[in-house]
N, CA, C and O atoms as CSV, one atom per row, in Angstrom:
chain,resi,resn,atom,element,x,y,z
A,1,UNK,N,N,311.598,148.010,-52.770
A,1,UNK,CA,C,313.024,147.816,-52.604
A,1,UNK,C,C,313.334,146.316,-52.654
A,1,UNK,O,O,312.730,145.523,-51.932
A,2,UNK,N,N,314.262,145.950,-53.501
A,2,UNK,CA,C,314.665,144.548,-53.615
A,2,UNK,C,C,315.668,144.203,-52.514
A,2,UNK,O,O,316.659,144.905,-52.312
A,3,UNK,N,N,315.391,143.112,-51.811
A,3,UNK,CA,C,316.329,142.592,-50.827
A,3,UNK,C,C,317.354,141.699,-51.507
A,3,UNK,O,O,318.513,141.653,-51.094
A,4,UNK,N,N,316.938,141.002,-52.531
A,4,UNK,CA,C,317.825,140.110,-53.266
A,4,UNK,C,C,317.147,139.728,-54.575
A,4,UNK,O,O,315.923,139.769,-54.690
A,5,UNK,N,N,317.949,139.362,-55.544
A,5,UNK,CA,C,317.448,138.909,-56.839
A,5,UNK,C,C,318.343,137.772,-57.307
A,5,UNK,O,O,319.566,137.843,-57.194
A,6,UNK,N,N,317.731,136.740,-57.824
A,6,UNK,CA,C,318.512,135.596,-58.296
A,6,UNK,C,C,319.513,136.011,-59.370
A,6,UNK,O,O,320.640,135.517,-59.393
A,7,UNK,N,N,319.108,136.913,-60.253
A,7,UNK,CA,C,320.020,137.292,-61.341
A,7,UNK,C,C,321.219,138.105,-60.854
A,7,UNK,O,O,322.205,138.232,-61.580
A,8,UNK,N,N,321.157,138.653,-59.652
A,8,UNK,CA,C,322.355,139.276,-59.085
A,8,UNK,C,C,323.429,138.221,-58.861
A,8,UNK,O,O,324.622,138.523,-58.875
A,9,UNK,N,N,323.001,136.995,-58.656
A,9,UNK,CA,C,323.925,135.914,-58.349
A,9,UNK,C,C,324.342,135.171,-59.610
A,9,UNK,O,O,325.537,135.046,-59.878
A,10,UNK,N,N,323.386,134.676,-60.390
A,10,UNK,CA,C,323.783,133.930,-61.578
A,10,UNK,C,C,324.254,134.842,-62.697
A,10,UNK,O,O,324.806,134.362,-63.687
A,11,UNK,N,N,324.052,136.132,-62.564
A,11,UNK,CA,C,324.538,137.075,-63.558
A,11,UNK,C,C,325.951,137.556,-63.275
A,11,UNK,O,O,326.532,138.290,-64.075
A,12,UNK,N,N,326.509,137.146,-62.138
A,12,UNK,CA,C,327.847,137.607,-61.757
A,12,UNK,C,C,328.861,136.484,-61.780
A,12,UNK,O,O,328.932,135.714,-62.738
A,13,UNK,N,N,329.633,136.398,-60.732
A,13,UNK,CA,C,330.679,135.387,-60.605
A,13,UNK,C,C,330.026,134.082,-60.167
A,13,UNK,O,O,330.048,133.727,-58.989
A,14,UNK,N,N,329.450,133.380,-61.123
A,14,UNK,CA,C,328.627,132.203,-60.857
A,14,UNK,C,C,329.254,130.992,-61.548
A,14,UNK,O,O,329.697,131.100,-62.691
A,15,UNK,N,N,329.297,129.853,-60.880
A,15,UNK,CA,C,329.897,128.658,-61.490
A,15,UNK,C,C,329.189,128.268,-62.797
A,15,UNK,O,O,327.972,128.083,-62.823
A,16,UNK,N,N,329.951,128.149,-63.850
A,16,UNK,CA,C,329.390,127.860,-65.174
A,16,UNK,C,C,328.675,126.517,-65.240
A,16,UNK,O,O,327.754,126.346,-66.039
A,17,UNK,N,N,329.087,125.566,-64.411
A,17,UNK,CA,C,328.526,124.224,-64.494
A,17,UNK,C,C,327.151,124.097,-63.828
A,17,UNK,O,O,326.498,123.061,-63.951
A,18,UNK,N,N,326.717,125.133,-63.131
A,18,UNK,CA,C,325.448,125.073,-62.409
A,18,UNK,C,C,324.321,125.746,-63.181
A,18,UNK,O,O,324.558,126.704,-63.918
A,19,UNK,N,N,323.093,125.252,-63.018
A,19,UNK,CA,C,321.953,125.933,-63.641
A,19,UNK,C,C,321.671,127.254,-62.921
A,19,UNK,O,O,321.975,127.401,-61.737
A,20,UNK,N,N,321.098,128.196,-63.633
A,20,UNK,CA,C,320.810,129.518,-63.072
A,20,UNK,C,C,319.997,129.459,-61.789
A,20,UNK,O,O,320.213,130.266,-60.884
A,21,UNK,N,N,319.055,128.505,-61.696
A,21,UNK,CA,C,318.199,128.463,-60.513
A,21,UNK,C,C,318.980,128.263,-59.222
A,21,UNK,O,O,318.478,128.587,-58.146
A,22,UNK,N,N,320.196,127.740,-59.306
A,22,UNK,CA,C,321.007,127.600,-58.091
A,22,UNK,C,C,321.372,128.960,-57.493
A,22,UNK,O,O,321.724,129.038,-56.316
A,23,UNK,N,N,321.294,130.012,-58.274
A,23,UNK,CA,C,321.519,131.354,-57.764
A,23,UNK,C,C,320.387,131.851,-56.887
A,23,UNK,O,O,320.489,132.912,-56.272
A,24,UNK,N,N,319.302,131.079,-56.830
A,24,UNK,CA,C,318.135,131.457,-56.035
A,24,UNK,C,C,317.938,130.579,-54.806
A,24,UNK,O,O,317.040,130.842,-54.007
A,25,UNK,N,N,318.749,129.551,-54.635
A,25,UNK,CA,C,318.522,128.596,-53.551
A,25,UNK,C,C,318.597,129.260,-52.188
A,25,UNK,O,O,317.729,129.033,-51.345
A,26,UNK,N,N,319.615,130.075,-51.954
A,26,UNK,CA,C,319.757,130.710,-50.638
A,26,UNK,C,C,318.603,131.668,-50.350
A,26,UNK,O,O,318.167,131.786,-49.204
A,27,UNK,N,N,318.113,132.343,-51.368
A,27,UNK,CA,C,316.965,133.240,-51.196
A,27,UNK,C,C,315.729,132.410,-50.860
A,27,UNK,O,O,314.966,132.745,-49.954
A,28,UNK,N,N,315.548,131.333,-51.599
A,28,UNK,CA,C,314.399,130.466,-51.395
A,28,UNK,C,C,314.351,129.836,-50.012
A,28,UNK,O,O,313.274,129.680,-49.435
A,29,UNK,N,N,315.504,129.478,-49.481
A,29,UNK,CA,C,315.528,128.892,-48.131
A,29,UNK,C,C,315.009,129.905,-47.108
A,29,UNK,O,O,314.257,129.551,-46.200
A,30,UNK,N,N,315.415,131.161,-47.261
A,30,UNK,CA,C,314.944,132.193,-46.337
A,30,UNK,C,C,313.447,132.429,-46.527
A,30,UNK,O,O,312.708,132.563,-45.552
A,31,UNK,N,N,313.007,132.479,-47.775
A,31,UNK,CA,C,311.584,132.685,-48.040
A,31,UNK,C,C,310.757,131.524,-47.486
A,31,UNK,O,O,309.674,131.742,-46.944
A,32,UNK,N,N,311.254,130.301,-47.617
A,32,UNK,CA,C,310.532,129.155,-47.046
A,32,UNK,C,C,310.368,129.335,-45.544
A,32,UNK,O,O,309.298,129.067,-44.997
A,33,UNK,N,N,311.421,129.788,-44.875
A,33,UNK,CA,C,311.323,130.019,-43.432
A,33,UNK,C,C,310.287,131.102,-43.142
A,33,UNK,O,O,309.472,130.962,-42.230
A,34,UNK,N,N,310.323,132.176,-43.917
A,34,UNK,CA,C,309.353,133.275,-43.760
A,34,UNK,C,C,307.929,132.740,-43.888
A,34,UNK,O,O,307.066,133.056,-43.069
A,35,UNK,N,N,307.690,131.939,-44.907
A,35,UNK,CA,C,306.350,131.399,-45.135
A,35,UNK,C,C,305.957,130.443,-44.008
A,35,UNK,O,O,304.817,130.466,-43.543
A,36,UNK,N,N,306.881,129.618,-43.576
A,36,UNK,CA,C,306.590,128.691,-42.478
A,36,UNK,C,C,306.214,129.443,-41.199
A,36,UNK,O,O,305.437,128.939,-40.388
A,37,UNK,N,N,306.758,130.638,-41.020
A,37,UNK,CA,C,306.461,131.457,-39.834
A,37,UNK,C,C,305.280,132.406,-40.048
A,37,UNK,O,O,304.914,133.162,-39.148
A,38,UNK,N,N,304.688,132.362,-41.239
A,38,UNK,CA,C,303.575,133.242,-41.617
A,38,UNK,C,C,303.950,134.717,-41.529
A,38,UNK,O,O,303.193,135.542,-41.018
A,39,UNK,N,N,305.135,135.023,-42.041
A,39,UNK,CA,C,305.639,136.397,-42.066
A,39,UNK,C,C,305.630,136.974,-43.489
A,39,UNK,O,O,306.242,138.011,-43.748
A,40,UNK,N,N,304.938,136.302,-44.398
A,40,UNK,CA,C,304.890,136.765,-45.781
A,40,UNK,C,C,303.981,137.982,-45.912
A,40,UNK,O,O,303.143,138.247,-45.050
A,41,UNK,N,N,304.161,138.709,-47.001
A,41,UNK,CA,C,303.372,139.897,-47.269
A,41,UNK,C,C,301.992,139.574,-47.810
A,41,UNK,O,O,301.756,138.487,-48.337
A,42,UNK,N,N,301.100,140.513,-47.677
A,42,UNK,CA,C,299.720,140.358,-48.147
A,42,UNK,C,C,299.630,140.149,-49.651
A,42,UNK,O,O,298.657,139.568,-50.134
A,43,UNK,N,N,300.606,140.603,-50.386
A,43,UNK,CA,C,300.589,140.459,-51.841
A,43,UNK,C,C,300.408,138.993,-52.242
A,43,UNK,O,O,299.851,138.709,-53.303
A,44,UNK,N,N,300.862,138.082,-51.422
A,44,UNK,CA,C,300.757,136.659,-51.742
A,44,UNK,C,C,299.401,136.050,-51.367
A,44,UNK,O,O,299.154,134.870,-51.614
A,45,UNK,N,N,298.538,136.856,-50.777
A,45,UNK,CA,C,297.197,136.405,-50.409
A,45,UNK,C,C,296.128,136.994,-51.325
A,45,UNK,O,O,294.936,136.772,-51.116
A,46,UNK,N,N,296.554,137.739,-52.331
A,46,UNK,CA,C,295.601,138.466,-53.170
A,46,UNK,C,C,294.894,137.607,-54.201
A,46,UNK,O,O,293.808,137.966,-54.655
A,47,UNK,N,N,295.478,136.487,-54.582
A,47,UNK,CA,C,294.816,135.626,-55.556
A,47,UNK,C,C,294.962,134.165,-55.155
A,47,UNK,O,O,295.775,133.816,-54.298
A,48,UNK,N,N,294.177,133.340,-55.776
A,48,UNK,CA,C,294.147,131.916,-55.426
A,48,UNK,C,C,295.479,131.234,-55.719
A,48,UNK,O,O,295.896,130.349,-54.973
A,49,UNK,N,N,296.143,131.632,-56.784
A,49,UNK,CA,C,297.434,131.039,-57.137
A,49,UNK,C,C,298.459,131.295,-56.029
A,49,UNK,O,O,299.202,130.390,-55.649
A,50,UNK,N,N,298.499,132.512,-55.519
A,50,UNK,CA,C,299.416,132.851,-54.435
A,50,UNK,C,C,299.105,132.075,-53.166
A,50,UNK,O,O,300.008,131.565,-52.503
A,51,UNK,N,N,297.838,131.989,-52.837
A,51,UNK,CA,C,297.425,131.239,-51.640
A,51,UNK,C,C,297.795,129.764,-51.768
A,51,UNK,O,O,298.264,129.153,-50.807
A,52,UNK,N,N,297.587,129.196,-52.948
A,52,UNK,CA,C,297.931,127.793,-53.162
A,52,UNK,C,C,299.441,127.578,-53.070
A,52,UNK,O,O,299.897,126.568,-52.534
A,53,UNK,N,N,300.202,128.518,-53.588
A,53,UNK,CA,C,301.663,128.402,-53.521
A,53,UNK,C,C,302.150,128.493,-52.072
A,53,UNK,O,O,303.052,127.754,-51.677
A,54,UNK,N,N,301.567,129.382,-51.287
A,54,UNK,CA,C,301.919,129.473,-49.869
A,54,UNK,C,C,301.646,128.147,-49.166
A,54,UNK,O,O,302.475,127.646,-48.406
A,55,UNK,N,N,300.480,127.596,-49.432
A,55,UNK,CA,C,300.122,126.323,-48.810
A,55,UNK,C,C,301.049,125.205,-49.266
A,55,UNK,O,O,301.394,124.324,-48.478
A,56,UNK,N,N,301.450,125.233,-50.523
A,56,UNK,CA,C,302.380,124.213,-51.031
A,56,UNK,C,C,303.722,124.278,-50.308
A,56,UNK,O,O,304.323,123.243,-50.021
A,57,UNK,N,N,304.195,125.489,-50.012
A,57,UNK,CA,C,305.443,125.619,-49.248
A,57,UNK,C,C,305.214,125.126,-47.824
A,57,UNK,O,O,306.056,124.418,-47.273
A,58,UNK,N,N,304.115,125.483,-47.241
A,58,UNK,CA,C,303.822,125.037,-45.866
A,58,UNK,C,C,303.693,123.515,-45.783
A,58,UNK,O,O,304.045,122.911,-44.770
A,59,UNK,N,N,303.188,122.905,-46.851
A,59,UNK,CA,C,303.036,121.446,-46.892
A,59,UNK,C,C,304.294,120.750,-47.437
A,59,UNK,O,O,304.359,119.522,-47.497
A,60,UNK,N,N,305.285,121.551,-47.829
A,60,UNK,CA,C,306.568,121.051,-48.354
A,60,UNK,C,C,306.426,120.310,-49.679
A,60,UNK,O,O,307.196,119.397,-49.973
A,61,UNK,N,N,305.452,120.702,-50.462
A,61,UNK,CA,C,305.346,120.163,-51.813
A,61,UNK,C,C,305.940,121.128,-52.835
A,61,UNK,O,O,306.036,120.802,-54.018
A,62,UNK,N,N,306.332,122.296,-52.386
A,62,UNK,CA,C,307.037,123.298,-53.189
A,62,UNK,C,C,308.130,123.868,-52.307
A,62,UNK,O,O,307.897,124.155,-51.133
A,63,UNK,N,N,309.328,124.035,-52.867
A,63,UNK,CA,C,310.411,124.644,-52.092
A,63,UNK,C,C,310.299,126.165,-52.135
A,63,UNK,O,O,309.572,126.724,-52.955
A,64,UNK,N,N,311.016,126.809,-51.257
A,64,UNK,CA,C,311.066,128.267,-51.267
A,64,UNK,C,C,311.651,128.799,-52.566
A,64,UNK,O,O,311.222,129.838,-53.068
A,65,UNK,N,N,312.641,128.078,-53.115
A,65,UNK,CA,C,313.218,128.518,-54.390
A,65,UNK,C,C,312.169,128.466,-55.487
A,65,UNK,O,O,312.070,129.392,-56.291
A,66,UNK,N,N,311.377,127.384,-55.531
A,66,UNK,CA,C,310.320,127.296,-56.542
A,66,UNK,C,C,309.293,128.407,-56.346
A,66,UNK,O,O,308.789,128.968,-57.319
A,67,UNK,N,N,308.981,128.726,-55.087
A,67,UNK,CA,C,308.067,129.833,-54.797
A,67,UNK,C,C,308.656,131.144,-55.328
A,67,UNK,O,O,307.957,131.928,-55.970
A,68,UNK,N,N,309.928,131.374,-55.061
A,68,UNK,CA,C,310.590,132.591,-55.542
A,68,UNK,C,C,310.501,132.681,-57.055
A,68,UNK,O,O,310.250,133.756,-57.600
A,69,UNK,N,N,310.704,131.576,-57.728
A,69,UNK,CA,C,310.691,131.590,-59.190
A,69,UNK,C,C,309.284,131.767,-59.755
A,69,UNK,O,O,309.092,132.521,-60.708
A,70,UNK,N,N,308.301,131.082,-59.177
A,70,UNK,CA,C,306.959,131.120,-59.765
A,70,UNK,C,C,306.101,132.281,-59.276
A,70,UNK,O,O,305.241,132.766,-60.011
A,71,UNK,N,N,306.323,132.726,-58.057
A,71,UNK,CA,C,305.471,133.760,-57.465
A,71,UNK,C,C,306.136,135.130,-57.386
A,71,UNK,O,O,305.452,136.146,-57.260
A,72,UNK,N,N,307.446,135.162,-57.457
A,72,UNK,CA,C,308.171,136.426,-57.233
A,72,UNK,C,C,309.073,136.811,-58.397
A,72,UNK,O,O,309.846,137.762,-58.284
A,73,UNK,N,N,308.990,136.094,-59.512
A,73,UNK,CA,C,309.821,136.397,-60.677
A,73,UNK,C,C,311.307,136.459,-60.307
A,73,UNK,O,O,312.045,137.306,-60.811
A,74,UNK,N,N,311.732,135.559,-59.427
A,74,UNK,CA,C,313.120,135.428,-58.976
A,74,UNK,C,C,313.627,136.623,-58.171
A,74,UNK,O,O,314.834,136.776,-57.984
A,75,UNK,N,N,312.707,137.476,-57.688
A,75,UNK,CA,C,313.102,138.680,-56.959
A,75,UNK,C,C,312.456,138.690,-55.568
A,75,UNK,O,O,311.271,138.393,-55.415
A,76,UNK,N,N,313.251,139.031,-54.578
A,76,UNK,CA,C,312.798,139.083,-53.187
A,76,UNK,C,C,312.664,140.550,-52.805
A,76,UNK,O,O,313.657,141.248,-52.602
A,77,UNK,N,N,311.410,141.006,-52.710
A,77,UNK,CA,C,311.094,142.399,-52.455
A,77,UNK,C,C,310.603,142.606,-51.025
A,77,UNK,O,O,310.185,141.655,-50.365
A,78,UNK,N,N,310.653,143.823,-50.558
A,78,UNK,CA,C,310.102,144.166,-49.242
A,78,UNK,C,C,308.629,143.778,-49.155
A,78,UNK,O,O,308.172,143.346,-48.097
A,79,UNK,N,N,307.877,143.924,-50.243
A,79,UNK,CA,C,306.444,143.606,-50.224
A,79,UNK,C,C,306.171,142.105,-50.062
A,79,UNK,O,O,305.037,141.709,-49.790
A,80,UNK,N,N,307.195,141.280,-50.226
A,80,UNK,CA,C,307.031,139.842,-50.015
A,80,UNK,C,C,306.926,139.491,-48.541
A,80,UNK,O,O,306.686,138.337,-48.185
A,81,UNK,N,N,307.106,140.493,-47.680
A,81,UNK,CA,C,307.134,140.294,-46.230
A,81,UNK,C,C,306.094,141.172,-45.545
A,81,UNK,O,O,305.752,142.248,-46.035
A,82,UNK,N,N,305.593,140.697,-44.400
A,82,UNK,CA,C,304.780,141.583,-43.582
A,82,UNK,C,C,305.735,142.484,-42.774
A,82,UNK,O,O,306.952,142.373,-42.921
A,83,UNK,N,N,305.206,143.353,-41.941
A,83,UNK,CA,C,306.055,144.309,-41.231
A,83,UNK,C,C,307.103,143.626,-40.353
A,83,UNK,O,O,308.271,144.015,-40.346
A,84,UNK,N,N,306.674,142.616,-39.623
A,84,UNK,CA,C,307.621,141.913,-38.750
A,84,UNK,C,C,308.673,141.170,-39.571
A,84,UNK,O,O,309.857,141.186,-39.234
A,85,UNK,N,N,308.241,140.528,-40.634
A,85,UNK,CA,C,309.175,139.827,-41.505
A,85,UNK,C,C,310.191,140.762,-42.126
A,85,UNK,O,O,311.371,140.426,-42.225
A,86,UNK,N,N,309.740,141.934,-42.545
A,86,UNK,CA,C,310.649,142.916,-43.145
A,86,UNK,C,C,311.649,143.430,-42.117
A,86,UNK,O,O,312.836,143.561,-42.416
A,87,UNK,N,N,311.184,143.717,-40.924
A,87,UNK,CA,C,312.099,144.187,-39.872
A,87,UNK,C,C,313.160,143.125,-39.581
A,87,UNK,O,O,314.339,143.449,-39.437
A,88,UNK,N,N,312.749,141.873,-39.495
A,88,UNK,CA,C,313.711,140.800,-39.261
A,88,UNK,C,C,314.668,140.656,-40.446
A,88,UNK,O,O,315.870,140.472,-40.253
A,89,UNK,N,N,314.147,140.738,-41.658
A,89,UNK,CA,C,315.009,140.632,-42.841
A,89,UNK,C,C,316.050,141.742,-42.863
A,89,UNK,O,O,317.192,141.506,-43.259
A,90,UNK,N,N,315.677,142.949,-42.445
A,90,UNK,CA,C,316.659,144.036,-42.388
A,90,UNK,C,C,317.722,143.760,-41.330
A,90,UNK,O,O,318.879,144.149,-41.488
A,91,UNK,N,N,317.340,143.109,-40.287
A,91,UNK,CA,C,318.285,142.762,-39.221
A,91,UNK,C,C,319.210,141.626,-39.646
A,91,UNK,O,O,320.410,141.665,-39.374
A,92,UNK,N,N,318.659,140.621,-40.308
A,92,UNK,CA,C,319.375,139.371,-40.515
A,92,UNK,C,C,319.791,139.110,-41.956
A,92,UNK,O,O,320.906,138.646,-42.197
A,93,UNK,N,N,318.924,139.396,-42.915
A,93,UNK,CA,C,319.187,139.047,-44.310
A,93,UNK,C,C,320.026,140.114,-45.009
A,93,UNK,O,O,321.040,139.808,-45.636
A,94,UNK,N,N,319.600,141.345,-44.895
A,94,UNK,CA,C,320.353,142.456,-45.500
A,94,UNK,C,C,319.989,143.733,-44.770
A,94,UNK,O,O,318.878,143.893,-44.264
A,95,UNK,N,N,320.950,144.635,-44.730
A,95,UNK,CA,C,320.646,145.894,-44.058
A,95,UNK,C,C,319.945,146.841,-45.026
A,95,UNK,O,O,319.846,146.557,-46.220
A,96,UNK,N,N,319.466,147.956,-44.513
A,96,UNK,CA,C,318.682,148.878,-45.333
A,96,UNK,C,C,319.505,149.553,-46.422
A,96,UNK,O,O,318.942,150.129,-47.353
A,97,UNK,N,N,320.828,149.491,-46.319
A,97,UNK,CA,C,321.685,150.061,-47.349
A,97,UNK,C,C,322.027,149.025,-48.411
A,97,UNK,O,O,322.807,149.311,-49.319
A,98,UNK,N,N,321.457,147.826,-48.312
A,98,UNK,CA,C,321.697,146.796,-49.310
A,98,UNK,C,C,322.892,145.907,-49.016
A,98,UNK,O,O,323.261,145.075,-49.845
A,99,UNK,N,N,323.503,146.068,-47.848
A,99,UNK,CA,C,324.629,145.218,-47.479
A,99,UNK,C,C,324.169,143.836,-47.049
A,99,UNK,O,O,322.993,143.616,-46.758
A,100,UNK,N,N,325.104,142.924,-47.015
A,100,UNK,CA,C,324.778,141.552,-46.629
A,100,UNK,C,C,324.628,141.445,-45.123
A,100,UNK,O,O,325.412,142.011,-44.362
A,101,UNK,N,N,323.613,140.716,-44.712
A,101,UNK,CA,C,323.410,140.436,-43.300
A,101,UNK,C,C,324.109,139.147,-42.911
A,101,UNK,O,O,324.762,138.515,-43.741
A,102,UNK,N,N,323.976,138.760,-41.663
A,102,UNK,CA,C,324.653,137.554,-41.185
A,102,UNK,C,C,324.005,136.274,-41.702
A,102,UNK,O,O,324.558,135.192,-41.509
A,103,UNK,N,N,322.858,136.367,-42.348
A,103,UNK,CA,C,322.237,135.189,-42.955
A,103,UNK,C,C,323.204,134.486,-43.898
A,103,UNK,O,O,323.310,133.260,-43.875
A,104,UNK,N,N,323.902,135.242,-44.717
A,104,UNK,CA,C,324.804,134.645,-45.701
A,104,UNK,C,C,325.897,133.827,-45.019
A,104,UNK,O,O,326.220,132.724,-45.462
A,105,UNK,N,N,326.454,134.358,-43.963
A,105,UNK,CA,C,327.486,133.636,-43.221
A,105,UNK,C,C,326.904,132.370,-42.587
A,105,UNK,O,O,327.515,131.303,-42.655
A,106,UNK,N,N,325.735,132.488,-41.976
A,106,UNK,CA,C,325.083,131.322,-41.382
A,106,UNK,C,C,324.773,130.269,-42.442
A,106,UNK,O,O,324.991,129.078,-42.223
A,107,UNK,N,N,324.271,130.708,-43.578
A,107,UNK,CA,C,323.937,129.801,-44.681
A,107,UNK,C,C,325.183,129.055,-45.146
A,107,UNK,O,O,325.173,127.835,-45.309
A,108,UNK,N,N,326.241,129.807,-45.353
A,108,UNK,CA,C,327.478,129.190,-45.829
A,108,UNK,C,C,328.042,128.217,-44.800
A,108,UNK,O,O,328.413,127.098,-45.154
A,109,UNK,N,N,328.113,128.616,-43.551
A,109,UNK,CA,C,328.669,127.737,-42.515
A,109,UNK,C,C,327.814,126.488,-42.297
A,109,UNK,O,O,328.344,125.410,-42.028
A,110,UNK,N,N,326.510,126.632,-42.411
A,110,UNK,CA,C,325.603,125.516,-42.148
A,110,UNK,C,C,325.488,124.555,-43.329
A,110,UNK,O,O,325.450,123.339,-43.141
A,111,UNK,N,N,325.434,125.092,-44.534
A,111,UNK,CA,C,325.131,124.254,-45.690
A,111,UNK,C,C,326.244,124.127,-46.724
A,111,UNK,O,O,326.252,123.174,-47.505
A,112,UNK,N,N,327.171,125.059,-46.743
A,112,UNK,CA,C,328.145,125.061,-47.842
A,112,UNK,C,C,329.597,124.944,-47.389
A,112,UNK,O,O,330.507,125.142,-48.194
A,113,UNK,N,N,329.827,124.632,-46.135
A,113,UNK,CA,C,331.201,124.600,-45.618
A,113,UNK,C,C,332.096,123.647,-46.402
A,113,UNK,O,O,333.284,123.921,-46.573
A,114,UNK,N,N,331.549,122.537,-46.880
A,114,UNK,CA,C,332.339,121.550,-47.609
A,114,UNK,C,C,332.090,121.586,-49.114
A,114,UNK,O,O,332.462,120.656,-49.830
A,115,UNK,N,N,331.467,122.647,-49.587
A,115,UNK,CA,C,331.147,122.778,-51.008
A,115,UNK,C,C,332.001,123.876,-51.643
A,115,UNK,O,O,332.507,124.748,-50.937
A,116,UNK,N,N,332.164,123.841,-52.959
A,116,UNK,CA,C,332.965,124.884,-53.622
A,116,UNK,C,C,332.410,126.299,-53.440
A,116,UNK,O,O,333.173,127.249,-53.264
A,117,UNK,N,N,331.064,126.437,-53.484
A,117,UNK,CA,C,330.424,127.746,-53.317
A,117,UNK,C,C,329.056,127.539,-52.665
A,117,UNK,O,O,328.573,126.412,-52.552
A,118,UNK,N,N,328.449,128.632,-52.244
A,118,UNK,CA,C,327.087,128.540,-51.697
A,118,UNK,C,C,326.093,128.111,-52.778
A,118,UNK,O,O,325.015,127.607,-52.465
A,119,UNK,N,N,326.450,128.308,-54.029
A,119,UNK,CA,C,325.546,127.969,-55.124
A,119,UNK,C,C,325.469,126.463,-55.380
A,119,UNK,O,O,324.619,126.000,-56.142
A,120,UNK,N,N,326.349,125.712,-54.750
A,120,UNK,CA,C,326.336,124.261,-54.887
A,120,UNK,C,C,325.396,123.579,-53.881
A,120,UNK,O,O,325.240,122.358,-53.921
A,121,UNK,N,N,324.779,124.335,-52.995
A,121,UNK,CA,C,323.840,123.776,-52.030
A,121,UNK,C,C,322.604,123.281,-52.788
A,121,UNK,O,O,322.048,123.991,-53.625
A,122,UNK,N,N,322.193,122.067,-52.480
A,122,UNK,CA,C,320.998,121.503,-53.116
A,122,UNK,C,C,319.737,122.094,-52.493
A,122,UNK,O,O,319.664,122.327,-51.287
A,123,UNK,N,N,318.767,122.326,-53.337
A,123,UNK,CA,C,317.477,122.875,-52.902
A,123,UNK,C,C,316.591,121.735,-52.407
A,123,UNK,O,O,315.734,121.237,-53.136
A,124,UNK,N,N,316.813,121.330,-51.154
A,124,UNK,CA,C,316.054,120.215,-50.581
A,124,UNK,C,C,315.483,120.626,-49.227
A,124,UNK,O,O,315.983,121.541,-48.572
A,125,UNK,N,N,314.437,119.936,-48.831
A,125,UNK,CA,C,313.869,120.176,-47.506
A,125,UNK,C,C,314.815,119.682,-46.421
A,125,UNK,O,O,314.793,120.215,-45.311
A,126,UNK,N,N,315.642,118.685,-46.703
A,126,UNK,CA,C,316.646,118.249,-45.721
A,126,UNK,C,C,317.633,119.369,-45.423
A,126,UNK,O,O,317.991,119.588,-44.266
A,127,UNK,N,N,318.074,120.077,-46.455
A,127,UNK,CA,C,318.968,121.217,-46.224
A,127,UNK,C,C,318.246,122.330,-45.479
A,127,UNK,O,O,318.818,122.957,-44.587
A,128,UNK,N,N,317.007,122.574,-45.840
A,128,UNK,CA,C,316.215,123.566,-45.109
A,128,UNK,C,C,316.158,123.201,-43.620
A,128,UNK,O,O,316.315,124.063,-42.755
A,129,UNK,N,N,315.933,121.920,-43.336
A,129,UNK,CA,C,315.833,121.474,-41.945
A,129,UNK,C,C,317.143,121.649,-41.181
A,129,UNK,O,O,317.125,121.788,-39.958
A,130,UNK,N,N,318.250,121.645,-41.860
A,130,UNK,CA,C,319.543,121.922,-41.223
A,130,UNK,C,C,319.693,123.412,-40.932
A,130,UNK,O,O,320.282,123.792,-39.920
A,131,UNK,N,N,319.162,124.257,-41.815
A,131,UNK,CA,C,319.301,125.706,-41.679
A,131,UNK,C,C,318.260,126.310,-40.740
A,131,UNK,O,O,318.543,127.299,-40.063
A,132,UNK,N,N,317.082,125.741,-40.690
A,132,UNK,CA,C,315.976,126.300,-39.917
A,132,UNK,C,C,316.330,126.601,-38.460
A,132,UNK,O,O,316.004,127.690,-37.988
A,133,UNK,N,N,316.985,125.689,-37.716
A,133,UNK,CA,C,317.297,126.010,-36.316
A,133,UNK,C,C,318.216,127.226,-36.167
A,133,UNK,O,O,318.149,127.943,-35.169
A,134,UNK,N,N,319.055,127.446,-37.147
A,134,UNK,CA,C,319.950,128.609,-37.111
A,134,UNK,C,C,319.125,129.889,-37.275
A,134,UNK,O,O,319.308,130.853,-36.533
A,135,UNK,N,N,318.218,129.888,-38.254
A,135,UNK,CA,C,317.357,131.063,-38.451
A,135,UNK,C,C,316.455,131.257,-37.237
A,135,UNK,O,O,316.245,132.384,-36.791
A,136,UNK,N,N,315.926,130.169,-36.707
A,136,UNK,CA,C,315.097,130.260,-35.495
A,136,UNK,C,C,315.861,130.944,-34.359
A,136,UNK,O,O,315.316,131.799,-33.659
A,137,UNK,N,N,317.110,130.563,-34.188
A,137,UNK,CA,C,317.956,131.148,-33.132
A,137,UNK,C,C,318.158,132.646,-33.367
A,137,UNK,O,O,318.046,133.449,-32.441
A,138,UNK,N,N,318.455,133.008,-34.610
A,138,UNK,CA,C,318.643,134.434,-34.933
A,138,UNK,C,C,317.338,135.223,-34.721
A,138,UNK,O,O,317.363,136.366,-34.263
A,139,UNK,N,N,316.232,134.615,-35.052
A,139,UNK,CA,C,314.949,135.279,-34.855
A,139,UNK,C,C,314.686,135.491,-33.364
A,139,UNK,O,O,314.243,136.562,-32.950
A,140,UNK,N,N,314.962,134.469,-32.570
A,140,UNK,CA,C,314.773,134.584,-31.119
A,140,UNK,C,C,315.684,135.656,-30.540
A,140,UNK,O,O,315.266,136.420,-29.670
A,141,UNK,N,N,316.915,135.720,-31.010
A,141,UNK,CA,C,317.851,136.767,-30.556
A,141,UNK,C,C,317.301,138.148,-30.921
A,141,UNK,O,O,317.306,139.062,-30.096
A,142,UNK,N,N,316.834,138.291,-32.144
A,142,UNK,CA,C,316.291,139.566,-32.611
A,142,UNK,C,C,315.074,139.965,-31.783
A,142,UNK,O,O,314.940,141.123,-31.389
A,143,UNK,N,N,314.193,139.013,-31.523
A,143,UNK,CA,C,312.982,139.312,-30.757
A,143,UNK,C,C,313.312,139.746,-29.324
A,143,UNK,O,O,312.560,140.513,-28.723
A,144,UNK,N,N,314.420,139.266,-28.782
A,144,UNK,CA,C,314.770,139.574,-27.394
A,144,UNK,C,C,315.475,140.907,-27.232
A,144,UNK,O,O,315.691,141.359,-26.108
A,145,UNK,N,N,315.833,141.538,-28.328
A,145,UNK,CA,C,316.541,142.826,-28.258
A,145,UNK,C,C,315.573,143.952,-28.016
A,145,UNK,O,O,315.982,145.110,-27.927
């Protein structure tokens, strides 16, 4: 089951002036957080390329968006997460019926409040560092329920 796909974003009502990869930035930020918390799925540990990519995200030499593009073919699947990561993603990122979770609102309020769209957010570790405490808070809330 796909939680999100970059082409759902750049294939729709997407700003013409932006490159397609900007449709994956919000997905990549969440995936970077998942990897930083070691909540990724086993599929990414099956080969050396996947292991190296995970380590690159952990070392911040690769962004989550780049990981999504090179390791996930721009698609965020349930198998990209371990059980705990998937449960949290259903709570926060998207519900099991495919609806949007509160992640999108948090992302927009934290990173895109002064931008034309969420797709204008730059794929940087500085932006990730602004978003991370918000995701951490949501994760802590989820864990306490």
